[in-house]
N, C-alpha and C positions, 0 to 999 in steps of 0.2 A: 584685410584675411573676414573670415565671415564670423559669428561665435556660433555655434552649436548647441539649439534652446532643449533642452531637459524634459520628455514624455514624461511624464508618471501618470500610474492610475489608482486613483483614489477611489477605494470600496469603497468605504464610509458615505459615499452620497452616491449607491446605485437604492436604487427604492424598491423593493418585493412586487410584485405584479396584486396587481388590486384580484382580488376574490373569485370573478366573474371570469377571468380570465383561467384561471385554476380551473376550475368549474368545466369550463368549452374546454383545453385539452383533455385531462381524466373523463370527461365524457366521449371524444375522439379514443384514446386511449381504449377506453372500455368495452365502444361499438366499433374496435377493428378486432379484439379480442375476440369479441361474442364473431366476429364474422370469419374470425379462422379458425375457430371450433365447429360451429354449423353448413349443415350440407345444406340448407335451402338456401340460406341469405348468398350473395356474390360483390365483387368486389365491388362491384355498378348499386351496391345499394350502401355499403356502408360510403361513397363516391357522393352520392345524391341526398346520406343522413351529415356528413360533412360540408358541403354546399347549407343546409338545411340552416346549418347551428350557425356557420358563419357569416351571415344573410343575419339569421338573428342577435350575434353577437353581437355584429357591428351595426344591429339600429342600438342594440337595448345601451351600449357607449355612446352614439349617437344623442337618445335623448338622459341623459345620464349626462351629457356637457352642454348641452342645450337649455337642460334645467337649473345649470348654474351661475347661467348667464341671465349680468343684473342690471336692465338699462336703470 
């Protein structure tokens, strides 16, 4: 007979997201609101903003991690 293992989630070990991620998400939300209000900008404008900010965010995380590598 197999023993059932109980799986628990320890919320105290979860870490807060870094500030770069928070700024990234806030920027996307603000851009979404601006585009929803604007008559000139379209969803394509938001998608271009999304692509650029995502690329910059990923590059910045890579640079930050590369900076911390010690050989």
